[in-house]
Biopython code that builds the backbone (N, CA, C, O; Angstrom):
import numpy as np
from Bio.PDB.StructureBuilder import StructureBuilder

atoms = [
    (1, "UNK", "N", (0.857, -1.515, 0.059)),
    (1, "UNK", "CA", (-0.037, 0.006, 0.015)),
    (1, "UNK", "C", (0.885, 1.219, 0.210)),
    (1, "UNK", "O", (1.678, 1.465, 1.118)),
    (2, "UNK", "N", (0.564, 1.899, -0.882)),
    (2, "UNK", "CA", (1.602, 3.267, -1.098)),
    (2, "UNK", "C", (0.970, 4.198, 0.183)),
    (2, "UNK", "O", (-0.058, 3.984, 0.825)),
    (3, "UNK", "N", (2.118, 5.491, 0.346)),
    (3, "UNK", "CA", (1.610, 6.459, 1.223)),
    (3, "UNK", "C", (0.430, 7.227, 1.142)),
    (3, "UNK", "O", (-0.274, 7.469, 2.123)),
    (4, "UNK", "N", (0.180, 7.647, -0.098)),
    (4, "UNK", "CA", (-1.033, 8.048, -0.420)),
    (4, "UNK", "C", (-2.193, 7.272, -0.298)),
    (4, "UNK", "O", (-3.170, 7.889, 0.128)),
    (5, "UNK", "N", (-2.366, 5.962, -0.583)),
    (5, "UNK", "CA", (-3.405, 5.178, -0.292)),
    (5, "UNK", "C", (-3.420, 5.183, 1.150)),
    (5, "UNK", "O", (-4.485, 5.519, 1.667)),
    (6, "UNK", "N", (-2.242, 4.812, 2.071)),
    (6, "UNK", "CA", (-2.869, 4.904, 3.324)),
    (6, "UNK", "C", (-3.419, 6.472, 3.873)),
    (6, "UNK", "O", (-4.232, 6.545, 4.795)),
    (7, "UNK", "N", (-2.944, 7.531, 3.281)),
    (7, "UNK", "CA", (-3.175, 8.802, 3.758)),
    (7, "UNK", "C", (-4.842, 9.186, 3.561)),
    (7, "UNK", "O", (-5.432, 10.119, 4.105)),
    (8, "UNK", "N", (-5.276, 8.411, 2.836)),
    (8, "UNK", "CA", (-6.662, 8.449, 1.972)),
    (8, "UNK", "C", (-7.594, 7.611, 2.807)),
    (8, "UNK", "O", (-8.719, 7.994, 3.127)),
    (9, "UNK", "N", (-7.162, 6.644, 3.087)),
    (9, "UNK", "CA", (-7.840, 5.537, 3.934)),
    (9, "UNK", "C", (-8.071, 6.101, 5.640)),
    (9, "UNK", "O", (-9.054, 5.850, 6.337)),
    (10, "UNK", "N", (-6.797, 6.959, 6.061)),
    (10, "UNK", "CA", (-7.128, 7.626, 7.454)),
    (10, "UNK", "C", (-8.003, 8.604, 7.200)),
    (10, "UNK", "O", (-8.909, 8.824, 8.004)),
    (11, "UNK", "N", (-7.890, 9.210, 6.246)),
    (11, "UNK", "CA", (-8.760, 10.564, 5.866)),
    (11, "UNK", "C", (-10.428, 10.307, 5.806)),
    (11, "UNK", "O", (-11.295, 11.126, 6.111)),
    (12, "UNK", "N", (-10.601, 9.060, 5.369)),
    (12, "UNK", "CA", (-11.786, 8.862, 5.276)),
    (12, "UNK", "C", (-12.265, 8.359, 6.571)),
    (12, "UNK", "O", (-13.349, 8.713, 7.033)),
    (13, "UNK", "N", (-11.335, 7.397, 7.267)),
    (13, "UNK", "CA", (-11.901, 7.217, 8.432)),
    (13, "UNK", "C", (-12.082, 8.288, 9.662)),
    (13, "UNK", "O", (-12.792, 8.343, 10.665)),
    (14, "UNK", "N", (-11.082, 9.101, 9.069)),
    (14, "UNK", "CA", (-11.352, 10.249, 10.599)),
    (14, "UNK", "C", (-12.561, 11.033, 10.302)),
    (14, "UNK", "O", (-13.286, 11.396, 11.229)),
    (15, "UNK", "N", (-12.879, 11.369, 8.874)),
    (15, "UNK", "CA", (-13.819, 12.254, 8.985)),
    (15, "UNK", "C", (-15.236, 11.598, 9.089)),
    (15, "UNK", "O", (-16.190, 12.223, 9.552)),
    (16, "UNK", "N", (-15.334, 10.250, 8.617)),
    (16, "UNK", "CA", (-16.443, 9.540, 9.160)),
    (16, "UNK", "C", (-16.701, 9.396, 10.462)),
    (16, "UNK", "O", (-17.874, 9.373, 10.834)),
    (17, "UNK", "N", (-15.690, 9.280, 11.336)),
    (17, "UNK", "CA", (-15.642, 9.140, 12.453)),
    (17, "UNK", "C", (-16.214, 10.175, 13.342)),
    (17, "UNK", "O", (-16.975, 9.917, 14.274)),
    (18, "UNK", "N", (-15.730, 11.598, 12.943)),
    (18, "UNK", "CA", (-15.952, 12.806, 13.425)),
    (18, "UNK", "C", (-17.575, 12.953, 12.943)),
    (18, "UNK", "O", (-18.268, 13.688, 13.648)),
    (19, "UNK", "N", (-17.997, 12.519, 12.178)),
    (19, "UNK", "CA", (-19.306, 12.761, 11.539)),
    (19, "UNK", "C", (-20.263, 11.838, 12.200)),
    (19, "UNK", "O", (-21.445, 12.178, 12.151)),
    (20, "UNK", "N", (-19.976, 10.770, 12.788)),
    (20, "UNK", "CA", (-20.706, 9.956, 13.463)),
    (20, "UNK", "C", (-20.673, 10.282, 15.260)),
    (20, "UNK", "O", (-21.633, 10.058, 15.998)),
    (21, "UNK", "N", (-19.560, 10.757, 15.638)),
    (21, "UNK", "CA", (-19.640, 11.198, 17.027)),
    (21, "UNK", "C", (-19.503, 13.007, 17.378)),
    (21, "UNK", "O", (-19.117, 13.438, 18.464)),
    (22, "UNK", "N", (-19.790, 13.620, 16.552)),
    (22, "UNK", "CA", (-19.936, 14.970, 16.969)),
    (22, "UNK", "C", (-21.070, 15.245, 15.875)),
    (22, "UNK", "O", (-21.306, 14.525, 14.904)),
    (23, "UNK", "N", (-21.753, 16.482, 16.240)),
    (23, "UNK", "CA", (-23.211, 17.148, 15.595)),
    (23, "UNK", "C", (-22.589, 17.904, 14.362)),
    (23, "UNK", "O", (-22.520, 19.133, 14.379)),
    (24, "UNK", "N", (-22.213, 17.294, 13.475)),
    (24, "UNK", "CA", (-21.728, 17.823, 12.320)),
    (24, "UNK", "C", (-22.773, 18.626, 11.609)),
    (24, "UNK", "O", (-23.820, 18.024, 11.373)),
    (25, "UNK", "N", (-22.669, 20.078, 11.159)),
    (25, "UNK", "CA", (-23.683, 20.844, 10.540)),
    (25, "UNK", "C", (-23.448, 21.379, 9.418)),
    (25, "UNK", "O", (-24.347, 21.804, 8.692)),
    (26, "UNK", "N", (-21.810, 21.443, 9.041)),
    (26, "UNK", "CA", (-21.413, 21.647, 7.725)),
    (26, "UNK", "C", (-20.363, 20.803, 7.246)),
    (26, "UNK", "O", (-19.180, 21.081, 7.442)),
    (27, "UNK", "N", (-20.654, 20.015, 6.768)),
    (27, "UNK", "CA", (-19.604, 19.038, 5.895)),
    (27, "UNK", "C", (-18.256, 19.346, 5.815)),
    (27, "UNK", "O", (-17.964, 20.536, 5.705)),
    (28, "UNK", "N", (-17.240, 18.388, 5.853)),
    (28, "UNK", "CA", (-15.888, 18.521, 5.475)),
    (28, "UNK", "C", (-15.943, 19.217, 3.870)),
    (28, "UNK", "O", (-16.661, 18.762, 2.980)),
    (29, "UNK", "N", (-15.174, 20.221, 3.734)),
    (29, "UNK", "CA", (-15.051, 20.589, 2.299)),
    (29, "UNK", "C", (-13.378, 21.325, 2.370)),
    (29, "UNK", "O", (-12.812, 21.845, 3.332)),
    (30, "UNK", "N", (-12.918, 21.127, 1.012)),
    (30, "UNK", "CA", (-11.832, 21.664, 0.599)),
    (30, "UNK", "C", (-11.571, 22.555, -0.860)),
    (30, "UNK", "O", (-10.602, 22.537, -1.619)),
    (31, "UNK", "N", (-12.881, 23.354, -0.917)),
    (31, "UNK", "CA", (-12.919, 23.607, -2.106)),
    (31, "UNK", "C", (-12.073, 24.729, -2.902)),
    (31, "UNK", "O", (-12.051, 24.988, -4.105)),
    (32, "UNK", "N", (-11.289, 25.383, -1.659)),
    (32, "UNK", "CA", (-10.095, 26.442, -2.334)),
    (32, "UNK", "C", (-8.927, 25.521, -2.347)),
    (32, "UNK", "O", (-7.921, 26.108, -2.746)),
    (33, "UNK", "N", (-8.757, 24.461, -2.090)),
    (33, "UNK", "CA", (-7.687, 23.549, -1.899)),
    (33, "UNK", "C", (-6.471, 24.188, -1.270)),
    (33, "UNK", "O", (-5.428, 24.343, -1.905)),
    (34, "UNK", "N", (-6.630, 24.572, 0.045)),
    (34, "UNK", "CA", (-5.723, 25.093, 1.061)),
    (34, "UNK", "C", (-4.966, 24.136, 1.663)),
    (34, "UNK", "O", (-3.863, 24.306, 2.181)),
    (35, "UNK", "N", (-5.689, 22.961, 1.567)),
    (35, "UNK", "CA", (-4.774, 21.840, 2.293)),
    (35, "UNK", "C", (-5.448, 21.604, 3.491)),
    (35, "UNK", "O", (-4.780, 20.901, 4.249)),
    (36, "UNK", "N", (-6.664, 21.983, 3.987)),
    (36, "UNK", "CA", (-7.405, 21.959, 4.974)),
    (36, "UNK", "C", (-8.900, 21.597, 4.594)),
    (36, "UNK", "O", (-9.299, 21.872, 3.463)),
    (37, "UNK", "N", (-9.737, 20.984, 5.515)),
    (37, "UNK", "CA", (-10.931, 20.788, 5.142)),
    (37, "UNK", "C", (-11.444, 21.621, 6.422)),
    (37, "UNK", "O", (-11.042, 21.522, 7.581)),
    (38, "UNK", "N", (-12.635, 22.632, 5.801)),
    (38, "UNK", "CA", (-13.342, 23.391, 6.799)),
    (38, "UNK", "C", (-14.927, 22.405, 7.097)),
    (38, "UNK", "O", (-15.645, 21.759, 6.334)),
    (39, "UNK", "N", (-14.981, 22.667, 8.440)),
    (39, "UNK", "CA", (-16.432, 22.053, 8.567)),
    (39, "UNK", "C", (-16.683, 22.967, 10.117)),
    (39, "UNK", "O", (-15.858, 23.682, 10.685)),
    (40, "UNK", "N", (-18.056, 22.667, 10.526)),
    (40, "UNK", "CA", (-18.646, 23.161, 11.647)),
    (40, "UNK", "C", (-19.361, 22.302, 12.365)),
    (40, "UNK", "O", (-20.087, 21.537, 11.729)),
    (41, "UNK", "N", (-19.345, 22.222, 13.628)),
    (41, "UNK", "CA", (-19.894, 21.250, 14.647)),
    (41, "UNK", "C", (-20.984, 22.274, 15.580)),
    (41, "UNK", "O", (-20.569, 23.326, 16.069)),
    (42, "UNK", "N", (-22.082, 21.921, 15.709)),
    (42, "UNK", "CA", (-23.048, 22.520, 16.816)),
    (42, "UNK", "C", (-23.002, 21.909, 18.139)),
    (42, "UNK", "O", (-23.437, 20.784, 18.386)),
    (43, "UNK", "N", (-22.356, 22.842, 19.134)),
    (43, "UNK", "CA", (-22.561, 22.399, 20.365)),
    (43, "UNK", "C", (-23.101, 22.970, 21.395)),
    (43, "UNK", "O", (-22.359, 23.738, 22.007)),
    (44, "UNK", "N", (-24.190, 22.834, 21.792)),
    (44, "UNK", "CA", (-25.053, 23.163, 22.963)),
    (44, "UNK", "C", (-25.668, 24.730, 22.367)),
    (44, "UNK", "O", (-25.562, 25.845, 22.877)),
    (45, "UNK", "N", (-26.274, 24.336, 21.210)),
    (45, "UNK", "CA", (-26.941, 25.496, 20.566)),
    (45, "UNK", "C", (-25.952, 26.298, 19.750)),
    (45, "UNK", "O", (-26.581, 26.983, 18.944)),
    (46, "UNK", "N", (-24.722, 26.468, 19.653)),
    (46, "UNK", "CA", (-23.699, 27.043, 19.167)),
    (46, "UNK", "C", (-23.034, 26.682, 18.280)),
    (46, "UNK", "O", (-22.329, 25.713, 18.563)),
    (47, "UNK", "N", (-22.916, 27.201, 16.903)),
    (47, "UNK", "CA", (-21.920, 26.295, 15.762)),
    (47, "UNK", "C", (-20.531, 26.945, 15.692)),
    (47, "UNK", "O", (-20.223, 28.137, 15.700)),
    (48, "UNK", "N", (-19.840, 25.929, 15.626)),
    (48, "UNK", "CA", (-18.181, 26.208, 15.933)),
    (48, "UNK", "C", (-17.484, 25.810, 14.737)),
    (48, "UNK", "O", (-17.478, 24.588, 14.588)),
    (49, "UNK", "N", (-16.897, 26.466, 13.840)),
    (49, "UNK", "CA", (-16.221, 26.147, 12.550)),
    (49, "UNK", "C", (-14.801, 25.838, 12.921)),
    (49, "UNK", "O", (-14.239, 26.425, 13.846)),
    (50, "UNK", "N", (-14.281, 25.001, 12.263)),
    (50, "UNK", "CA", (-12.803, 24.491, 12.422)),
    (50, "UNK", "C", (-12.329, 24.115, 10.975)),
    (50, "UNK", "O", (-13.040, 23.712, 10.054)),
    (51, "UNK", "N", (-11.034, 24.323, 10.971)),
    (51, "UNK", "CA", (-10.364, 23.824, 9.643)),
    (51, "UNK", "C", (-9.324, 22.206, 10.570)),
    (51, "UNK", "O", (-8.980, 22.014, 11.737)),
    (52, "UNK", "N", (-9.213, 21.624, 9.648)),
    (52, "UNK", "CA", (-8.406, 20.166, 9.911)),
    (52, "UNK", "C", (-7.162, 20.025, 9.084)),
    (52, "UNK", "O", (-7.430, 19.411, 8.051)),
    (53, "UNK", "N", (-6.402, 20.232, 9.130)),
    (53, "UNK", "CA", (-4.864, 20.050, 8.017)),
    (53, "UNK", "C", (-5.088, 18.522, 7.386)),
    (53, "UNK", "O", (-5.219, 17.471, 8.014)),
    (54, "UNK", "N", (-5.090, 18.698, 6.204)),
    (54, "UNK", "CA", (-4.930, 17.436, 5.466)),
    (54, "UNK", "C", (-3.726, 16.510, 5.854)),
    (54, "UNK", "O", (-3.758, 15.279, 5.876)),
    (55, "UNK", "N", (-2.571, 17.378, 6.182)),
    (55, "UNK", "CA", (-1.266, 16.340, 6.456)),
    (55, "UNK", "C", (-1.298, 15.919, 7.637)),
    (55, "UNK", "O", (-1.310, 14.688, 7.618)),
    (56, "UNK", "N", (-1.321, 16.394, 8.827)),
    (56, "UNK", "CA", (-1.237, 16.120, 10.034)),
    (56, "UNK", "C", (-2.611, 16.081, 11.009)),
    (56, "UNK", "O", (-2.592, 15.824, 12.213)),
    (57, "UNK", "N", (-3.819, 16.399, 10.201)),
    (57, "UNK", "CA", (-4.921, 16.188, 10.650)),
    (57, "UNK", "C", (-5.355, 17.091, 11.965)),
    (57, "UNK", "O", (-6.411, 16.896, 12.567)),
    (58, "UNK", "N", (-4.334, 18.169, 12.350)),
    (58, "UNK", "CA", (-4.556, 19.180, 13.270)),
    (58, "UNK", "C", (-5.630, 19.838, 13.038)),
    (58, "UNK", "O", (-5.963, 20.092, 11.880)),
    (59, "UNK", "N", (-6.326, 20.212, 14.062)),
    (59, "UNK", "CA", (-7.759, 21.317, 14.423)),
    (59, "UNK", "C", (-7.306, 22.681, 14.701)),
    (59, "UNK", "O", (-6.477, 22.915, 15.581)),
    (60, "UNK", "N", (-7.875, 23.656, 13.909)),
    (60, "UNK", "CA", (-7.844, 24.919, 14.498)),
    (60, "UNK", "C", (-9.274, 25.473, 14.407)),
    (60, "UNK", "O", (-10.087, 25.177, 13.531)),
    (61, "UNK", "N", (-9.474, 26.332, 15.451)),
    (61, "UNK", "CA", (-10.847, 26.942, 15.415)),
    (61, "UNK", "C", (-10.457, 28.275, 14.889)),
    (61, "UNK", "O", (-9.378, 28.862, 14.806)),
    (62, "UNK", "N", (-11.933, 28.625, 14.493)),
    (62, "UNK", "CA", (-12.197, 29.939, 13.821)),
    (62, "UNK", "C", (-12.167, 31.081, 14.829)),
    (62, "UNK", "O", (-11.972, 32.203, 14.361)),
    (63, "UNK", "N", (-12.340, 30.954, 16.200)),
    (63, "UNK", "CA", (-12.620, 31.550, 17.063)),
    (63, "UNK", "C", (-11.393, 32.646, 17.835)),
    (63, "UNK", "O", (-10.597, 32.155, 18.635)),
    (64, "UNK", "N", (-11.362, 33.677, 17.606)),
    (64, "UNK", "CA", (-10.257, 34.446, 17.748)),
    (64, "UNK", "C", (-10.320, 34.742, 19.395)),
    (64, "UNK", "O", (-11.419, 34.730, 19.950)),
    (65, "UNK", "N", (-9.162, 34.994, 20.112)),
    (65, "UNK", "CA", (-9.075, 34.843, 21.430)),
    (65, "UNK", "C", (-9.876, 36.378, 21.987)),
    (65, "UNK", "O", (-9.596, 37.460, 21.472)),
    (66, "UNK", "N", (-10.831, 36.235, 23.042)),
    (66, "UNK", "CA", (-11.474, 37.679, 23.372)),
    (66, "UNK", "C", (-12.828, 37.471, 22.276)),
    (66, "UNK", "O", (-13.672, 38.349, 22.458)),
    (67, "UNK", "N", (-13.039, 36.890, 21.634)),
    (67, "UNK", "CA", (-14.450, 36.365, 21.256)),
    (67, "UNK", "C", (-15.174, 35.649, 21.925)),
    (67, "UNK", "O", (-14.716, 34.681, 22.531)),
    (68, "UNK", "N", (-16.506, 35.994, 21.952)),
    (68, "UNK", "CA", (-17.425, 35.198, 22.571)),
    (68, "UNK", "C", (-17.472, 33.571, 22.110)),
    (68, "UNK", "O", (-17.572, 33.233, 20.931)),
    (69, "UNK", "N", (-17.394, 32.731, 23.113)),
    (69, "UNK", "CA", (-17.081, 31.102, 22.867)),
    (69, "UNK", "C", (-15.527, 30.893, 22.299)),
    (69, "UNK", "O", (-15.208, 29.959, 21.563)),
    (70, "UNK", "N", (-14.798, 31.724, 22.677)),
    (70, "UNK", "CA", (-13.466, 31.187, 22.433)),
    (70, "UNK", "C", (-13.113, 30.150, 23.090)),
    (70, "UNK", "O", (-12.505, 29.181, 22.636)),
    (71, "UNK", "N", (-13.559, 30.350, 24.413)),
    (71, "UNK", "CA", (-12.860, 29.160, 25.427)),
    (71, "UNK", "C", (-13.452, 27.773, 24.975)),
    (71, "UNK", "O", (-12.764, 26.765, 24.814)),
    (72, "UNK", "N", (-14.941, 27.855, 24.772)),
    (72, "UNK", "CA", (-15.643, 26.799, 24.184)),
    (72, "UNK", "C", (-15.042, 25.961, 23.038)),
    (72, "UNK", "O", (-14.755, 24.765, 23.085)),
    (73, "UNK", "N", (-14.909, 26.785, 22.027)),
    (73, "UNK", "CA", (-14.171, 26.450, 20.674)),
    (73, "UNK", "C", (-12.570, 25.664, 21.158)),
    (73, "UNK", "O", (-12.166, 24.604, 20.680)),
    (74, "UNK", "N", (-11.912, 26.412, 22.102)),
    (74, "UNK", "CA", (-10.532, 25.815, 22.261)),
    (74, "UNK", "C", (-10.708, 24.135, 22.739)),
    (74, "UNK", "O", (-9.968, 23.213, 22.395)),
    (75, "UNK", "N", (-12.053, 24.041, 23.733)),
    (75, "UNK", "CA", (-12.308, 23.000, 24.458)),
    (75, "UNK", "C", (-12.406, 22.008, 23.415)),
    (75, "UNK", "O", (-11.715, 20.995, 23.304)),
    (76, "UNK", "N", (-13.511, 22.479, 22.521)),
    (76, "UNK", "CA", (-13.640, 21.573, 21.477)),
    (76, "UNK", "C", (-12.481, 20.911, 20.515)),
    (76, "UNK", "O", (-12.276, 19.735, 20.215)),
    (77, "UNK", "N", (-11.815, 22.106, 20.155)),
    (77, "UNK", "CA", (-10.502, 21.917, 19.578)),
    (77, "UNK", "C", (-9.608, 20.507, 19.990)),
    (77, "UNK", "O", (-9.120, 19.553, 19.384)),
    (78, "UNK", "N", (-9.688, 20.896, 21.133)),
    (78, "UNK", "CA", (-8.887, 19.657, 21.975)),
    (78, "UNK", "C", (-9.524, 18.406, 21.846)),
    (78, "UNK", "O", (-9.083, 17.377, 21.335)),
    (79, "UNK", "N", (-10.673, 18.634, 22.400)),
    (79, "UNK", "CA", (-11.460, 17.203, 22.220)),
    (79, "UNK", "C", (-11.342, 16.570, 20.991)),
    (79, "UNK", "O", (-11.307, 15.339, 21.009)),
    (80, "UNK", "N", (-11.264, 17.235, 19.769)),
    (80, "UNK", "CA", (-11.219, 16.796, 18.443)),
    (80, "UNK", "C", (-9.931, 16.011, 18.257)),
    (80, "UNK", "O", (-9.739, 14.913, 17.735)),
    (81, "UNK", "N", (-8.985, 17.003, 18.910)),
    (81, "UNK", "CA", (-7.780, 16.443, 18.528)),
    (81, "UNK", "C", (-7.191, 15.111, 18.812)),
    (81, "UNK", "O", (-6.481, 14.330, 18.178)),
    (82, "UNK", "N", (-7.750, 15.127, 20.020)),
    (82, "UNK", "CA", (-7.516, 13.721, 21.141)),
    (82, "UNK", "C", (-8.432, 12.829, 20.239)),
    (82, "UNK", "O", (-7.843, 11.946, 19.615)),
    (83, "UNK", "N", (-9.672, 12.920, 20.091)),
    (83, "UNK", "CA", (-10.280, 12.126, 19.488)),
    (83, "UNK", "C", (-10.114, 11.539, 18.083)),
    (83, "UNK", "O", (-10.531, 10.455, 17.674)),
    (84, "UNK", "N", (-9.455, 12.429, 17.463)),
    (84, "UNK", "CA", (-8.961, 12.255, 15.945)),
    (84, "UNK", "C", (-7.818, 11.434, 16.245)),
    (84, "UNK", "O", (-7.904, 10.305, 15.762)),
    (85, "UNK", "N", (-6.798, 11.668, 16.887)),
    (85, "UNK", "CA", (-5.676, 11.208, 17.546)),
    (85, "UNK", "C", (-5.858, 9.496, 17.447)),
    (85, "UNK", "O", (-5.306, 8.695, 16.692)),
    (86, "UNK", "N", (-6.802, 9.300, 18.463)),
    (86, "UNK", "CA", (-7.111, 7.930, 18.528)),
    (86, "UNK", "C", (-7.696, 7.127, 17.833)),
    (86, "UNK", "O", (-7.618, 5.911, 18.008)),
    (87, "UNK", "N", (-8.572, 7.847, 16.672)),
    (87, "UNK", "CA", (-9.041, 7.350, 15.442)),
    (87, "UNK", "C", (-7.898, 6.784, 14.370)),
    (87, "UNK", "O", (-7.851, 5.695, 13.798)),
    (88, "UNK", "N", (-7.106, 7.782, 14.317)),
    (88, "UNK", "CA", (-5.809, 7.723, 13.459)),
    (88, "UNK", "C", (-5.201, 6.276, 13.905)),
    (88, "UNK", "O", (-5.017, 5.430, 13.030)),
    (89, "UNK", "N", (-4.842, 5.948, 15.472)),
    (89, "UNK", "CA", (-4.630, 4.506, 15.898)),
    (89, "UNK", "C", (-5.172, 3.609, 15.563)),
    (89, "UNK", "O", (-4.577, 2.647, 15.075)),
    (90, "UNK", "N", (-6.674, 3.658, 15.750)),
    (90, "UNK", "CA", (-7.600, 2.587, 15.828)),
    (90, "UNK", "C", (-7.339, 2.177, 13.811)),
    (90, "UNK", "O", (-6.929, 1.089, 13.408)),
    (91, "UNK", "N", (-7.584, 2.963, 13.208)),
    (91, "UNK", "CA", (-7.777, 2.855, 11.625)),
    (91, "UNK", "C", (-6.374, 2.234, 11.046)),
    (91, "UNK", "O", (-6.398, 1.521, 10.043)),
    (92, "UNK", "N", (-5.120, 2.547, 11.744)),
    (92, "UNK", "CA", (-3.829, 2.208, 11.264)),
    (92, "UNK", "C", (-3.515, 0.863, 11.686)),
    (92, "UNK", "O", (-3.001, 0.054, 10.913)),
    (93, "UNK", "N", (-3.845, 0.559, 13.050)),
    (93, "UNK", "CA", (-4.128, -0.745, 13.474)),
    (93, "UNK", "C", (-4.628, -1.732, 12.564)),
    (93, "UNK", "O", (-3.969, -2.665, 12.105)),
    (94, "UNK", "N", (-5.847, -1.470, 12.327)),
    (94, "UNK", "CA", (-7.107, -2.074, 11.696)),
    (94, "UNK", "C", (-6.566, -2.345, 10.040)),
    (94, "UNK", "O", (-7.011, -3.370, 9.524)),
    (95, "UNK", "N", (-5.791, -1.626, 9.335)),
    (95, "UNK", "CA", (-5.566, -1.455, 8.039)),
    (95, "UNK", "C", (-4.297, -2.068, 7.941)),
    (95, "UNK", "O", (-3.845, -2.429, 6.854)),
    (96, "UNK", "N", (-3.536, -2.244, 9.296)),
    (96, "UNK", "CA", (-1.861, -2.629, 8.960)),
    (96, "UNK", "C", (-0.798, -1.572, 8.584)),
    (96, "UNK", "O", (0.332, -1.928, 8.251)),
    (97, "UNK", "N", (-1.101, -0.488, 8.627)),
    (97, "UNK", "CA", (-0.696, 0.749, 8.389)),
    (97, "UNK", "C", (0.704, 0.875, 9.426)),
    (97, "UNK", "O", (1.870, 0.962, 9.040)),
    (98, "UNK", "N", (0.185, 0.854, 10.936)),
    (98, "UNK", "CA", (1.600, 0.647, 11.596)),
    (98, "UNK", "C", (1.755, -0.851, 12.394)),
    (98, "UNK", "O", (2.810, -1.145, 12.955)),
]
sb = StructureBuilder()
sb.init_structure("model")
sb.init_model(0)
sb.init_chain("A")
sb.init_seg("    ")
for serial, (resi, resn, name, xyz) in enumerate(atoms, 1):
    if name == "N":
        sb.init_residue(resn, " ", resi, " ")
    sb.init_atom(name, np.array(xyz, "f"), 0.0, 1.0, " ", f" {name:<3s}", serial, name[0])
structure = sb.get_structure()
């Protein structure tokens, strides 16, 4: 299996897992080809937007320090990072990537 095939398997698994475990209200898209997937999650009635790197699957929130909801966005960002890291391990073991 090539590195590109491995990355595609992991990417698909991560996106599916996030969609199943979080209230995704705007699906993952990369229309601008920036190397990031943009998506939104609704949490306690508030929509939070994030970017997820295609390279390392890291999460970046759109909320700016001092902006209402910034702390909640940081907490969700951390939760997503930890969740995704676990999912990468799960799919990598399952698919024989590691």
